[in-house]
mmCIF file of the C-alpha atoms, coordinates in Angstrom:
data_MODEL
# 
_entry.id   MODEL 
# 
loop_
_atom_site.group_PDB 
_atom_site.id 
_atom_site.type_symbol 
_atom_site.label_atom_id 
_atom_site.label_alt_id 
_atom_site.label_comp_id 
_atom_site.label_asym_id 
_atom_site.label_entity_id 
_atom_site.label_seq_id 
_atom_site.pdbx_PDB_ins_code 
_atom_site.Cartn_x 
_atom_site.Cartn_y 
_atom_site.Cartn_z 
_atom_site.occupancy 
_atom_site.B_iso_or_equiv 
_atom_site.pdbx_formal_charge 
_atom_site.auth_seq_id 
_atom_site.auth_comp_id 
_atom_site.auth_asym_id 
_atom_site.auth_atom_id 
_atom_site.pdbx_PDB_model_num 
ATOM 1   C CA . MET A 1 1   ? -24.838 141.122 242.734 1.00 0.00 ? 1   MET A CA 1 
ATOM 2   C CA . ARG A 1 2   ? -27.942 139.664 240.545 1.00 0.00 ? 2   ARG A CA 1 
ATOM 3   C CA . THR A 1 3   ? -31.305 139.392 241.858 1.00 0.00 ? 3   THR A CA 1 
ATOM 4   C CA . ILE A 1 4   ? -34.098 136.742 240.387 1.00 0.00 ? 4   ILE A CA 1 
ATOM 5   C CA . ASN A 1 5   ? -37.444 137.722 241.083 1.00 0.00 ? 5   ASN A CA 1 
ATOM 6   C CA . ASN A 1 6   ? -38.974 136.080 238.181 1.00 0.00 ? 6   ASN A CA 1 
ATOM 7   C CA . PRO A 1 7   ? -40.334 132.621 238.776 1.00 0.00 ? 7   PRO A CA 1 
ATOM 8   C CA . ASN A 1 8   ? -40.103 131.924 235.033 1.00 0.00 ? 8   ASN A CA 1 
ATOM 9   C CA . ASN A 1 9   ? -35.887 132.169 234.809 1.00 0.00 ? 9   ASN A CA 1 
ATOM 10  C CA . LYS A 1 10  ? -35.632 128.564 233.513 1.00 0.00 ? 10  LYS A CA 1 
ATOM 11  C CA . ALA A 1 11  ? -32.458 128.116 233.856 1.00 0.00 ? 11  ALA A CA 1 
ATOM 12  C CA . SER A 1 12  ? -31.129 128.957 237.298 1.00 0.00 ? 12  SER A CA 1 
ATOM 13  C CA . THR A 1 13  ? -34.394 126.873 238.096 1.00 0.00 ? 13  THR A CA 1 
ATOM 14  C CA . ILE A 1 14  ? -33.051 123.654 236.247 1.00 0.00 ? 14  ILE A CA 1 
ATOM 15  C CA . LEU A 1 15  ? -29.764 124.368 237.556 1.00 0.00 ? 15  LEU A CA 1 
ATOM 16  C CA . ALA A 1 16  ? -31.262 124.210 240.986 1.00 0.00 ? 16  ALA A CA 1 
ATOM 17  C CA . PHE A 1 17  ? -32.461 121.003 240.415 1.00 0.00 ? 17  PHE A CA 1 
ATOM 18  C CA . CYS A 1 18  ? -29.183 120.094 239.303 1.00 0.00 ? 18  CYS A CA 1 
ATOM 19  C CA . LEU A 1 19  ? -27.482 120.600 242.217 1.00 0.00 ? 19  LEU A CA 1 
ATOM 20  C CA . ILE A 1 20  ? -29.741 118.942 244.620 1.00 0.00 ? 20  ILE A CA 1 
ATOM 21  C CA . PRO A 1 21  ? -28.462 115.441 243.363 1.00 0.00 ? 21  PRO A CA 1 
ATOM 22  C CA . ILE A 1 22  ? -24.789 116.899 244.725 1.00 0.00 ? 22  ILE A CA 1 
ATOM 23  C CA . THR A 1 23  ? -24.710 115.129 247.859 1.00 0.00 ? 23  THR A CA 1 
ATOM 24  C CA . GLY A 1 24  ? -25.678 112.111 246.915 1.00 0.00 ? 24  GLY A CA 1 
ATOM 25  C CA . PHE A 1 25  ? -22.274 111.852 244.261 1.00 0.00 ? 25  PHE A CA 1 
ATOM 26  C CA . ALA A 1 26  ? -20.132 112.948 247.254 1.00 0.00 ? 26  ALA A CA 1 
ATOM 27  C CA . LEU A 1 27  ? -21.283 110.304 249.961 1.00 0.00 ? 27  LEU A CA 1 
ATOM 28  C CA . ASP A 1 28  ? -21.588 107.553 246.880 1.00 0.00 ? 28  ASP A CA 1 
ATOM 29  C CA . ILE A 1 29  ? -19.405 108.096 244.160 1.00 0.00 ? 29  ILE A CA 1 
ATOM 30  C CA . TYR A 1 30  ? -16.158 106.494 246.022 1.00 0.00 ? 30  TYR A CA 1 
ATOM 31  C CA . ILE A 1 31  ? -18.104 103.489 247.257 1.00 0.00 ? 31  ILE A CA 1 
ATOM 32  C CA . PRO A 1 32  ? -16.426 100.970 245.047 1.00 0.00 ? 32  PRO A CA 1 
ATOM 33  C CA . SER A 1 33  ? -13.450 102.617 245.565 1.00 0.00 ? 33  SER A CA 1 
ATOM 34  C CA . LEU A 1 34  ? -13.259 101.952 249.045 1.00 0.00 ? 34  LEU A CA 1 
ATOM 35  C CA . PRO A 1 35  ? -11.096 98.732  249.483 1.00 0.00 ? 35  PRO A CA 1 
ATOM 36  C CA . ASP A 1 36  ? -8.343  100.494 247.231 1.00 0.00 ? 36  ASP A CA 1 
ATOM 37  C CA . ILE A 1 37  ? -8.204  103.403 249.320 1.00 0.00 ? 37  ILE A CA 1 
ATOM 38  C CA . SER A 1 38  ? -7.786  101.066 252.442 1.00 0.00 ? 38  SER A CA 1 
ATOM 39  C CA . ALA A 1 39  ? -5.056  99.156  250.569 1.00 0.00 ? 39  ALA A CA 1 
ATOM 40  C CA . LYS A 1 40  ? -3.548  102.471 249.162 1.00 0.00 ? 40  LYS A CA 1 
ATOM 41  C CA . LEU A 1 41  ? -3.249  103.885 252.701 1.00 0.00 ? 41  LEU A CA 1 
ATOM 42  C CA . ASN A 1 42  ? -3.031  101.451 254.493 1.00 0.00 ? 42  ASN A CA 1 
ATOM 43  C CA . ALA A 1 43  ? -5.716  101.383 256.332 1.00 0.00 ? 43  ALA A CA 1 
ATOM 44  C CA . SER A 1 44  ? -8.349  99.655  257.795 1.00 0.00 ? 44  SER A CA 1 
ATOM 45  C CA . PRO A 1 45  ? -11.558 99.298  255.702 1.00 0.00 ? 45  PRO A CA 1 
ATOM 46  C CA . ALA A 1 46  ? -13.401 100.543 258.881 1.00 0.00 ? 46  ALA A CA 1 
ATOM 47  C CA . ALA A 1 47  ? -10.926 103.361 258.843 1.00 0.00 ? 47  ALA A CA 1 
ATOM 48  C CA . ILE A 1 48  ? -11.956 104.018 255.367 1.00 0.00 ? 48  ILE A CA 1 
ATOM 49  C CA . GLN A 1 49  ? -15.743 103.338 255.705 1.00 0.00 ? 49  GLN A CA 1 
ATOM 50  C CA . PHE A 1 50  ? -15.359 106.297 258.536 1.00 0.00 ? 50  PHE A CA 1 
ATOM 51  C CA . THR A 1 51  ? -15.500 108.763 256.131 1.00 0.00 ? 51  THR A CA 1 
ATOM 52  C CA . ILE A 1 52  ? -18.825 107.862 254.980 1.00 0.00 ? 52  ILE A CA 1 
ATOM 53  C CA . ALA A 1 53  ? -20.342 108.610 258.967 1.00 0.00 ? 53  ALA A CA 1 
ATOM 54  C CA . ILE A 1 54  ? -18.083 111.977 259.043 1.00 0.00 ? 54  ILE A CA 1 
ATOM 55  C CA . PHE A 1 55  ? -19.632 113.303 255.804 1.00 0.00 ? 55  PHE A CA 1 
ATOM 56  C CA . LEU A 1 56  ? -23.332 112.311 256.896 1.00 0.00 ? 56  LEU A CA 1 
ATOM 57  C CA . GLY A 1 57  ? -22.246 113.823 260.300 1.00 0.00 ? 57  GLY A CA 1 
ATOM 58  C CA . ALA A 1 58  ? -21.064 117.310 259.084 1.00 0.00 ? 58  ALA A CA 1 
ATOM 59  C CA . TYR A 1 59  ? -23.632 117.168 256.451 1.00 0.00 ? 59  TYR A CA 1 
ATOM 60  C CA . GLY A 1 60  ? -26.483 117.119 259.451 1.00 0.00 ? 60  GLY A CA 1 
ATOM 61  C CA . VAL A 1 61  ? -25.125 119.356 261.485 1.00 0.00 ? 61  VAL A CA 1 
ATOM 62  C CA . GLY A 1 62  ? -24.440 121.874 258.837 1.00 0.00 ? 62  GLY A CA 1 
ATOM 63  C CA . GLN A 1 63  ? -28.220 121.845 257.592 1.00 0.00 ? 63  GLN A CA 1 
ATOM 64  C CA . LEU A 1 64  ? -28.935 123.454 260.976 1.00 0.00 ? 64  LEU A CA 1 
ATOM 65  C CA . LEU A 1 65  ? -26.492 125.828 261.516 1.00 0.00 ? 65  LEU A CA 1 
ATOM 66  C CA . ILE A 1 66  ? -26.997 126.708 257.914 1.00 0.00 ? 66  ILE A CA 1 
ATOM 67  C CA . GLY A 1 67  ? -30.575 127.256 257.614 1.00 0.00 ? 67  GLY A CA 1 
ATOM 68  C CA . GLY A 1 68  ? -30.030 130.798 259.420 1.00 0.00 ? 68  GLY A CA 1 
ATOM 69  C CA . VAL A 1 69  ? -27.122 132.083 257.788 1.00 0.00 ? 69  VAL A CA 1 
ATOM 70  C CA . VAL A 1 70  ? -29.092 131.767 254.692 1.00 0.00 ? 70  VAL A CA 1 
ATOM 71  C CA . ASP A 1 71  ? -31.526 133.970 256.170 1.00 0.00 ? 71  ASP A CA 1 
ATOM 72  C CA . SER A 1 72  ? -29.639 136.643 256.911 1.00 0.00 ? 72  SER A CA 1 
ATOM 73  C CA . PHE A 1 73  ? -27.015 136.703 254.511 1.00 0.00 ? 73  PHE A CA 1 
ATOM 74  C CA . GLY A 1 74  ? -29.147 135.602 251.713 1.00 0.00 ? 74  GLY A CA 1 
ATOM 75  C CA . ARG A 1 75  ? -29.178 132.371 249.389 1.00 0.00 ? 75  ARG A CA 1 
ATOM 76  C CA . TYR A 1 76  ? -26.761 133.269 246.714 1.00 0.00 ? 76  TYR A CA 1 
ATOM 77  C CA . ILE A 1 77  ? -23.266 133.995 248.693 1.00 0.00 ? 77  ILE A CA 1 
ATOM 78  C CA . PRO A 1 78  ? -23.627 130.990 250.631 1.00 0.00 ? 78  PRO A CA 1 
ATOM 79  C CA . ASN A 1 79  ? -24.135 128.687 247.847 1.00 0.00 ? 79  ASN A CA 1 
ATOM 80  C CA . LEU A 1 80  ? -21.219 129.817 245.873 1.00 0.00 ? 80  LEU A CA 1 
ATOM 81  C CA . ILE A 1 81  ? -18.671 129.676 249.454 1.00 0.00 ? 81  ILE A CA 1 
ATOM 82  C CA . GLY A 1 82  ? -20.496 126.234 249.726 1.00 0.00 ? 82  GLY A CA 1 
ATOM 83  C CA . LEU A 1 83  ? -19.124 125.187 246.164 1.00 0.00 ? 83  LEU A CA 1 
ATOM 84  C CA . ALA A 1 84  ? -16.090 126.663 246.541 1.00 0.00 ? 84  ALA A CA 1 
ATOM 85  C CA . GLY A 1 85  ? -15.581 124.482 249.844 1.00 0.00 ? 85  GLY A CA 1 
ATOM 86  C CA . PHE A 1 86  ? -16.514 121.625 247.802 1.00 0.00 ? 86  PHE A CA 1 
ATOM 87  C CA . ILE A 1 87  ? -14.133 122.229 244.988 1.00 0.00 ? 87  ILE A CA 1 
ATOM 88  C CA . ILE A 1 88  ? -11.431 122.638 247.400 1.00 0.00 ? 88  ILE A CA 1 
ATOM 89  C CA . ALA A 1 89  ? -12.253 119.541 249.517 1.00 0.00 ? 89  ALA A CA 1 
ATOM 90  C CA . SER A 1 90  ? -12.358 117.402 246.274 1.00 0.00 ? 90  SER A CA 1 
ATOM 91  C CA . LEU A 1 91  ? -9.138  118.376 245.682 1.00 0.00 ? 91  LEU A CA 1 
ATOM 92  C CA . VAL A 1 92  ? -7.298  118.282 248.401 1.00 0.00 ? 92  VAL A CA 1 
ATOM 93  C CA . ILE A 1 93  ? -8.557  115.030 249.094 1.00 0.00 ? 93  ILE A CA 1 
ATOM 94  C CA . ALA A 1 94  ? -7.795  113.811 245.793 1.00 0.00 ? 94  ALA A CA 1 
ATOM 95  C CA . THR A 1 95  ? -4.006  114.322 246.163 1.00 0.00 ? 95  THR A CA 1 
ATOM 96  C CA . SER A 1 96  ? -3.910  113.175 249.969 1.00 0.00 ? 96  SER A CA 1 
ATOM 97  C CA . GLU A 1 97  ? -2.017  110.355 251.346 1.00 0.00 ? 97  GLU A CA 1 
ATOM 98  C CA . ASN A 1 98  ? -3.063  111.365 254.798 1.00 0.00 ? 98  ASN A CA 1 
ATOM 99  C CA . LEU A 1 99  ? -6.256  109.728 256.153 1.00 0.00 ? 99  LEU A CA 1 
ATOM 100 C CA . LEU A 1 100 ? -6.446  112.627 259.194 1.00 0.00 ? 100 LEU A CA 1 
ATOM 101 C CA . LEU A 1 101 ? -6.368  115.156 256.333 1.00 0.00 ? 101 LEU A CA 1 
ATOM 102 C CA . ILE A 1 102 ? -9.041  113.319 254.393 1.00 0.00 ? 102 ILE A CA 1 
ATOM 103 C CA . TYR A 1 103 ? -11.166 113.010 257.661 1.00 0.00 ? 103 TYR A CA 1 
ATOM 104 C CA . PHE A 1 104 ? -10.877 116.775 258.124 1.00 0.00 ? 104 PHE A CA 1 
ATOM 105 C CA . MET A 1 105 ? -11.625 117.072 254.317 1.00 0.00 ? 105 MET A CA 1 
ATOM 106 C CA . ARG A 1 106 ? -14.650 115.336 254.252 1.00 0.00 ? 106 ARG A CA 1 
ATOM 107 C CA . ALA A 1 107 ? -16.439 117.375 256.980 1.00 0.00 ? 107 ALA A CA 1 
ATOM 108 C CA . VAL A 1 108 ? -15.541 120.003 254.937 1.00 0.00 ? 108 VAL A CA 1 
ATOM 109 C CA . GLN A 1 109 ? -17.130 118.164 251.878 1.00 0.00 ? 109 GLN A CA 1 
ATOM 110 C CA . GLY A 1 110 ? -19.849 118.060 254.671 1.00 0.00 ? 110 GLY A CA 1 
ATOM 111 C CA . VAL A 1 111 ? -20.822 120.915 255.390 1.00 0.00 ? 111 VAL A CA 1 
ATOM 112 C CA . SER A 1 112 ? -20.283 122.571 252.221 1.00 0.00 ? 112 SER A CA 1 
ATOM 113 C CA . SER A 1 113 ? -23.182 120.493 250.944 1.00 0.00 ? 113 SER A CA 1 
ATOM 114 C CA . ALA A 1 114 ? -25.462 121.334 253.363 1.00 0.00 ? 114 ALA A CA 1 
ATOM 115 C CA . ALA A 1 115 ? -24.418 124.405 252.544 1.00 0.00 ? 115 ALA A CA 1 
ATOM 116 C CA . ILE A 1 116 ? -24.998 123.926 249.422 1.00 0.00 ? 116 ILE A CA 1 
ATOM 117 C CA . LEU A 1 117 ? -28.747 122.209 249.646 1.00 0.00 ? 117 LEU A CA 1 
ATOM 118 C CA . VAL A 1 118 ? -30.194 124.713 252.230 1.00 0.00 ? 118 VAL A CA 1 
ATOM 119 C CA . SER A 1 119 ? -29.474 127.417 249.796 1.00 0.00 ? 119 SER A CA 1 
ATOM 120 C CA . LYS A 1 120 ? -31.006 125.590 246.905 1.00 0.00 ? 120 LYS A CA 1 
ATOM 121 C CA . ARG A 1 121 ? -34.196 124.114 248.528 1.00 0.00 ? 121 ARG A CA 1 
ATOM 122 C CA . ALA A 1 122 ? -34.483 128.086 250.077 1.00 0.00 ? 122 ALA A CA 1 
ATOM 123 C CA . TYR A 1 123 ? -34.302 129.316 246.663 1.00 0.00 ? 123 TYR A CA 1 
ATOM 124 C CA . PHE A 1 124 ? -37.850 127.473 245.535 1.00 0.00 ? 124 PHE A CA 1 
ATOM 125 C CA . PHE A 1 125 ? -39.586 128.888 248.748 1.00 0.00 ? 125 PHE A CA 1 
ATOM 126 C CA . ASP A 1 126 ? -38.438 132.110 247.780 1.00 0.00 ? 126 ASP A CA 1 
ATOM 127 C CA . LEU A 1 127 ? -39.875 131.987 243.774 1.00 0.00 ? 127 LEU A CA 1 
ATOM 128 C CA . PHE A 1 128 ? -42.603 129.897 244.305 1.00 0.00 ? 128 PHE A CA 1 
ATOM 129 C CA . SER A 1 129 ? -46.313 129.108 246.449 1.00 0.00 ? 129 SER A CA 1 
ATOM 130 C CA . GLY A 1 130 ? -49.062 127.515 245.866 1.00 0.00 ? 130 GLY A CA 1 
ATOM 131 C CA . ALA A 1 131 ? -49.326 124.322 243.519 1.00 0.00 ? 131 ALA A CA 1 
ATOM 132 C CA . LYS A 1 132 ? -45.755 124.769 241.782 1.00 0.00 ? 132 LYS A CA 1 
ATOM 133 C CA . LEU A 1 133 ? -44.053 124.758 244.944 1.00 0.00 ? 133 LEU A CA 1 
ATOM 134 C CA . LYS A 1 134 ? -45.462 121.311 246.109 1.00 0.00 ? 134 LYS A CA 1 
ATOM 135 C CA . HIS A 1 135 ? -44.696 119.994 242.264 1.00 0.00 ? 135 HIS A CA 1 
ATOM 136 C CA . TYR A 1 136 ? -41.190 121.630 242.634 1.00 0.00 ? 136 TYR A CA 1 
ATOM 137 C CA . THR A 1 137 ? -41.020 120.029 246.275 1.00 0.00 ? 137 THR A CA 1 
ATOM 138 C CA . SER A 1 138 ? -42.168 116.530 245.136 1.00 0.00 ? 138 SER A CA 1 
ATOM 139 C CA . LEU A 1 139 ? -39.408 116.507 242.660 1.00 0.00 ? 139 LEU A CA 1 
ATOM 140 C CA . PHE A 1 140 ? -36.642 116.658 245.399 1.00 0.00 ? 140 PHE A CA 1 
ATOM 141 C CA . SER A 1 141 ? -36.586 114.050 246.670 1.00 0.00 ? 141 SER A CA 1 
ATOM 142 C CA . VAL A 1 142 ? -36.576 111.885 242.454 1.00 0.00 ? 142 VAL A CA 1 
ATOM 143 C CA . PHE A 1 143 ? -33.409 114.530 241.617 1.00 0.00 ? 143 PHE A CA 1 
ATOM 144 C CA . TRP A 1 144 ? -31.782 113.247 245.218 1.00 0.00 ? 144 TRP A CA 1 
ATOM 145 C CA . SER A 1 145 ? -32.425 109.967 244.890 1.00 0.00 ? 145 SER A CA 1 
ATOM 146 C CA . ALA A 1 146 ? -30.692 109.866 241.676 1.00 0.00 ? 146 ALA A CA 1 
ATOM 147 C CA . ALA A 1 147 ? -27.534 109.954 242.642 1.00 0.00 ? 147 ALA A CA 1 
ATOM 148 C CA . PRO A 1 148 ? -27.042 107.066 244.596 1.00 0.00 ? 148 PRO A CA 1 
ATOM 149 C CA . ILE A 1 149 ? -27.825 105.203 241.790 1.00 0.00 ? 149 ILE A CA 1 
ATOM 150 C CA . ILE A 1 150 ? -25.572 106.795 238.869 1.00 0.00 ? 150 ILE A CA 1 
ATOM 151 C CA . ALA A 1 151 ? -23.083 108.007 241.301 1.00 0.00 ? 151 ALA A CA 1 
ATOM 152 C CA . PRO A 1 152 ? -21.381 104.204 242.011 1.00 0.00 ? 152 PRO A CA 1 
ATOM 153 C CA . PHE A 1 153 ? -21.380 103.737 238.563 1.00 0.00 ? 153 PHE A CA 1 
ATOM 154 C CA . ILE A 1 154 ? -19.338 106.735 237.900 1.00 0.00 ? 154 ILE A CA 1 
ATOM 155 C CA . GLY A 1 155 ? -17.358 105.796 240.341 1.00 0.00 ? 155 GLY A CA 1 
ATOM 156 C CA . GLY A 1 156 ? -16.483 102.049 239.195 1.00 0.00 ? 156 GLY A CA 1 
ATOM 157 C CA . PHE A 1 157 ? -15.709 103.480 235.520 1.00 0.00 ? 157 PHE A CA 1 
ATOM 158 C CA . LEU A 1 158 ? -13.462 106.289 237.510 1.00 0.00 ? 158 LEU A CA 1 
ATOM 159 C CA . GLN A 1 159 ? -11.570 103.391 239.877 1.00 0.00 ? 159 GLN A CA 1 
ATOM 160 C CA . THR A 1 160 ? -11.370 100.878 237.168 1.00 0.00 ? 160 THR A CA 1 
ATOM 161 C CA . GLN A 1 161 ? -9.521  103.423 234.582 1.00 0.00 ? 161 GLN A CA 1 
ATOM 162 C CA . PHE A 1 162 ? -7.705  105.542 236.741 1.00 0.00 ? 162 PHE A CA 1 
ATOM 163 C CA . GLY A 1 163 ? -8.059  104.765 240.437 1.00 0.00 ? 163 GLY A CA 1 
ATOM 164 C CA . TRP A 1 164 ? -9.442  106.233 243.866 1.00 0.00 ? 164 TRP A CA 1 
ATOM 165 C CA . HIS A 1 165 ? -7.975  109.738 242.975 1.00 0.00 ? 165 HIS A CA 1 
ATOM 166 C CA . ALA A 1 166 ? -10.201 109.983 240.027 1.00 0.00 ? 166 ALA A CA 1 
ATOM 167 C CA . ASN A 1 167 ? -13.435 110.134 241.721 1.00 0.00 ? 167 ASN A CA 1 
ATOM 168 C CA . PHE A 1 168 ? -12.110 113.568 244.019 1.00 0.00 ? 168 PHE A CA 1 
ATOM 169 C CA . TYR A 1 169 ? -10.828 114.883 240.658 1.00 0.00 ? 169 TYR A CA 1 
ATOM 170 C CA . PHE A 1 170 ? -14.620 114.158 239.377 1.00 0.00 ? 170 PHE A CA 1 
ATOM 171 C CA . LEU A 1 171 ? -16.510 116.094 242.272 1.00 0.00 ? 171 LEU A CA 1 
ATOM 172 C CA . ALA A 1 172 ? -13.913 119.126 241.927 1.00 0.00 ? 172 ALA A CA 1 
ATOM 173 C CA . CYS A 1 173 ? -14.700 119.265 238.334 1.00 0.00 ? 173 CYS A CA 1 
ATOM 174 C CA . LEU A 1 174 ? -18.238 119.210 238.964 1.00 0.00 ? 174 LEU A CA 1 
ATOM 175 C CA . GLY A 1 175 ? -18.738 121.670 241.428 1.00 0.00 ? 175 GLY A CA 1 
ATOM 176 C CA . GLY A 1 176 ? -16.007 123.986 239.184 1.00 0.00 ? 176 GLY A CA 1 
ATOM 177 C CA . LEU A 1 177 ? -18.673 123.636 236.491 1.00 0.00 ? 177 LEU A CA 1 
ATOM 178 C CA . PHE A 1 178 ? -21.805 124.166 238.645 1.00 0.00 ? 178 PHE A CA 1 
ATOM 179 C CA . LEU A 1 179 ? -19.722 126.976 240.604 1.00 0.00 ? 179 LEU A CA 1 
ATOM 180 C CA . LEU A 1 180 ? -19.226 128.736 236.802 1.00 0.00 ? 180 LEU A CA 1 
ATOM 181 C CA . LEU A 1 181 ? -23.211 128.182 235.775 1.00 0.00 ? 181 LEU A CA 1 
ATOM 182 C CA . GLU A 1 182 ? -24.170 129.653 239.385 1.00 0.00 ? 182 GLU A CA 1 
ATOM 183 C CA . MET A 1 183 ? -22.380 133.181 238.537 1.00 0.00 ? 183 MET A CA 1 
ATOM 184 C CA . ILE A 1 184 ? -23.332 133.014 234.906 1.00 0.00 ? 184 ILE A CA 1 
ATOM 185 C CA . LEU A 1 185 ? -27.491 131.879 235.780 1.00 0.00 ? 185 LEU A CA 1 
ATOM 186 C CA . SER A 1 186 ? -28.460 132.409 238.866 1.00 0.00 ? 186 SER A CA 1 
ATOM 187 C CA . GLY A 1 187 ? -28.468 135.130 241.367 1.00 0.00 ? 187 GLY A CA 1 
ATOM 188 C CA . GLU A 1 188 ? -29.857 136.434 244.887 1.00 0.00 ? 188 GLU A CA 1 
ATOM 189 C CA . THR A 1 189 ? -33.737 135.745 245.871 1.00 0.00 ? 189 THR A CA 1 
ATOM 190 C CA . ILE A 1 190 ? -34.269 136.363 248.993 1.00 0.00 ? 190 ILE A CA 1 
ATOM 191 C CA . LYS A 1 191 ? -36.971 139.239 249.845 1.00 0.00 ? 191 LYS A CA 1 
ATOM 192 C CA . THR A 1 192 ? -36.474 139.937 253.452 1.00 0.00 ? 192 THR A CA 1 
ATOM 193 C CA . LYS A 1 193 ? -33.204 139.032 255.314 1.00 0.00 ? 193 LYS A CA 1 
ATOM 194 C CA . THR A 1 194 ? -33.492 138.705 258.782 1.00 0.00 ? 194 THR A CA 1 
ATOM 195 C CA . PRO A 1 195 ? -30.703 139.695 261.193 1.00 0.00 ? 195 PRO A CA 1 
ATOM 196 C CA . PHE A 1 196 ? -28.442 136.854 262.463 1.00 0.00 ? 196 PHE A CA 1 
ATOM 197 C CA . ARG A 1 197 ? -29.018 136.865 266.084 1.00 0.00 ? 197 ARG A CA 1 
ATOM 198 C CA . ILE A 1 198 ? -27.510 133.828 267.491 1.00 0.00 ? 198 ILE A CA 1 
ATOM 199 C CA . LYS A 1 199 ? -30.105 133.731 270.619 1.00 0.00 ? 199 LYS A CA 1 
ATOM 200 C CA . ILE A 1 200 ? -32.885 134.384 268.138 1.00 0.00 ? 200 ILE A CA 1 
ATOM 201 C CA . ILE A 1 201 ? -31.743 131.367 266.188 1.00 0.00 ? 201 ILE A CA 1 
ATOM 202 C CA . GLY A 1 202 ? -31.250 129.093 269.464 1.00 0.00 ? 202 GLY A CA 1 
ATOM 203 C CA . ALA A 1 203 ? -34.984 129.947 270.302 1.00 0.00 ? 203 ALA A CA 1 
ATOM 204 C CA . ALA A 1 204 ? -36.245 128.998 267.326 1.00 0.00 ? 204 ALA A CA 1 
ATOM 205 C CA . TYR A 1 205 ? -34.340 125.608 267.371 1.00 0.00 ? 205 TYR A CA 1 
ATOM 206 C CA . LYS A 1 206 ? -34.927 124.916 270.994 1.00 0.00 ? 206 LYS A CA 1 
ATOM 207 C CA . LYS A 1 207 ? -38.556 125.405 270.539 1.00 0.00 ? 207 LYS A CA 1 
ATOM 208 C CA . ASN A 1 208 ? -38.008 122.642 267.532 1.00 0.00 ? 208 ASN A CA 1 
ATOM 209 C CA . ASP A 1 209 ? -36.842 120.506 269.452 1.00 0.00 ? 209 ASP A CA 1 
ATOM 210 C CA . SER A 1 210 ? -39.414 120.698 272.395 1.00 0.00 ? 210 SER A CA 1 
ATOM 211 C CA . HIS A 1 211 ? -42.265 120.160 269.752 1.00 0.00 ? 211 HIS A CA 1 
ATOM 212 C CA . GLN A 1 212 ? -42.839 116.442 270.000 1.00 0.00 ? 212 GLN A CA 1 
ATOM 213 C CA . ARG A 1 213 ? -44.286 116.705 265.846 1.00 0.00 ? 213 ARG A CA 1 
ATOM 214 C CA . PHE A 1 214 ? -40.368 117.604 265.113 1.00 0.00 ? 214 PHE A CA 1 
ATOM 215 C CA . TYR A 1 215 ? -39.373 114.344 265.701 1.00 0.00 ? 215 TYR A CA 1 
ATOM 216 C CA . GLY A 1 216 ? -41.912 111.710 265.228 1.00 0.00 ? 216 GLY A CA 1 
ATOM 217 C CA . ARG A 1 217 ? -40.925 108.326 265.505 1.00 0.00 ? 217 ARG A CA 1 
ATOM 218 C CA . PRO A 1 218 ? -37.920 107.826 267.370 1.00 0.00 ? 218 PRO A CA 1 
ATOM 219 C CA . PHE A 1 219 ? -34.538 107.506 264.471 1.00 0.00 ? 219 PHE A CA 1 
ATOM 220 C CA . ASN A 1 220 ? -33.991 104.147 263.716 1.00 0.00 ? 220 ASN A CA 1 
ATOM 221 C CA . PHE A 1 221 ? -30.295 103.932 263.177 1.00 0.00 ? 221 PHE A CA 1 
ATOM 222 C CA . ARG A 1 222 ? -30.139 100.378 261.844 1.00 0.00 ? 222 ARG A CA 1 
ATOM 223 C CA . PRO A 1 223 ? -29.831 101.649 258.295 1.00 0.00 ? 223 PRO A CA 1 
ATOM 224 C CA . PHE A 1 224 ? -27.355 103.616 259.284 1.00 0.00 ? 224 PHE A CA 1 
ATOM 225 C CA . LEU A 1 225 ? -25.734 101.566 260.675 1.00 0.00 ? 225 LEU A CA 1 
ATOM 226 C CA . TRP A 1 226 ? -25.978 98.849  257.781 1.00 0.00 ? 226 TRP A CA 1 
ATOM 227 C CA . ARG A 1 227 ? -24.647 101.328 255.311 1.00 0.00 ? 227 ARG A CA 1 
ATOM 228 C CA . ILE A 1 228 ? -21.409 102.070 257.500 1.00 0.00 ? 228 ILE A CA 1 
ATOM 229 C CA . ASN A 1 229 ? -20.880 99.332  259.340 1.00 0.00 ? 229 ASN A CA 1 
ATOM 230 C CA . GLY A 1 230 ? -22.368 96.372  256.909 1.00 0.00 ? 230 GLY A CA 1 
ATOM 231 C CA . VAL A 1 231 ? -24.197 95.210  260.186 1.00 0.00 ? 231 VAL A CA 1 
# 
């Protein structure tokens, strides 16, 4: 397995930044296709919109679980597995007319996206420190927020020209391209792996759960509900 210890490896750093918006693409690219999916699958709009909620739920839970995995097994392999899962889920959705199967594959997409994002965030903390790390972490939100702006335009074009399936074929191709580039340009960055022990990981989460500053203000669900249901 290739190991990356040099923070001046620009190709792998640029690739890491390019992978950050993949979650936004998976979430927003098919929004222009929601009415068409509803019509083609003979499902209610609410049933189709539920695919967004499933993705977000799996993505959130996945981040909690995968943090311990990448500390124990490294960043590189979980990222490759995440990309492979993302590709497979996208292809299955693109070729499926079964809503329950689409629900399940959206959950797989969410967990896979979490694996990709967590691995790539850890990449920067492994290789950089000080002012450079602060600069790069400040760019995370810039790259992440680009996807919700760009993805619906691409999705609208694909929907107009080819139909809703094209959105997920596009995601599969995007994931395939990144997987190939990862295998060529990237590698393992973790310096010291920690043993994978459920009790230790659970104790860490329990400590965070009891820490008031970990949560800050109570979460406001209204923006989430507005995005899913339009309320």
